[in-house]
N, C-alpha and C positions, 0 to 999 in steps of 0.2 A: 588513434585516440578513442577512450572509452566513451561510449555514449548510453544513456539510458532512456528507454522508450515505454512510456506507461499507455495503457489504453483500457477501455472496458468501462469506463464512466458513463453517466448518463443521468437522466430524469427518472425517478423511480418514486412510486407512492410510499408512504410510511408502512413498515412491515413488510416491504419488498426485499429483494434480493440482487445483489450483483456480483460479480468476479472480476475482478481487476487482474490485468497482466502486466509484468514489467521483465523487460528484454535487457540484458546487458551485453553491448557488443564491445568486442577489443580487449577483454581480459577475463580472466577466471576469478571469481571473487567468491570466497566460501561463506562469507557472512554477509547477508542483505538485511535490510529493513525497509519496512513502509513508514512513511511520515504522511501527516496529511495538515493543511493549514486551513481552519475555518474563515469565513469572511471576517476581516479585521482582527485576527487573532495570529499568535506567531505559529510558526510549524512546530510540531510536536511528533513524538515518536509513536506508532500503534503497535507495530510487531515487528519481530525478529525471525529471520530464516537462517539457520545454519545447516551445515552437512549433516549435524548430529540431531537436529530437531527444530522445533519452532517455539515461538512464544509470544503471547500478548501482553504488551507492555502498559497499554491505556485500560484502566479499569473499567472505564464506561463502555468498553467493548468486548468486555470477557463474556463467554457464553455465546456471542452473537457473531465474531469475526473469528477466521481461522486463517494463518498464514501457511503457504504451502509452497513446497520448492517442486518445479515442473520436471518433466523428464529430459526434457531439452536444455542443454548447459545454461546455464546463467539465466535461467528463466525462473520467476516467483510468482506467486499468486496471492490475492487477498479476496477469500470468500467472505462477503458480508451479507448476513442473514438479519432479518428483522431491523431494517434499516429505521433509524429514526431521524428527526427533524436536524438534530443536533449533529449528525454524522455528515451533513451538509459540509463539503469542503473540497480543496485539490488536494489529491493523494499523490504522493511521490513515493520512488525507491529510492535507496541510496545504501552506502556503506554503513556499518556499524561497528564499533560504538561512536564513531565520528563520522558523519557524512563528509567525505573527502573527494568525491567526483562532481564534477559540473552537474547541476541540477538540470533536469529533463523539463519537458513542458508541463509535465504532471496530468492527471485526467481528473476532470470535474465529475464530482457527485452532487448532486441535487436531490433532495428528498424532499417531497411535497405532502402536505397533510390530505 
């Protein structure tokens, strides 16, 4: 069974950085994506990672976030710089364009002022 395991979140001050990791076990998935769910809001797409490249989908994080594919199979990262209060959310990885795998637990990112 395919499992998604996200990690790397935490509490960080505004302007700080974090790198999130996602490991997919049990399958080879060429296109992955990062999603996030802020408190009280719906989960939304943040970034896409393919074998050919990466892209940022959320305009609010362009220039600050970068999605990366790791050297290890089925490992993707989300490098987050200059974090802002509005970046506070639970971050998840899943497939793209449609999240078709059971959601992992996600990793909480909390940005403080």
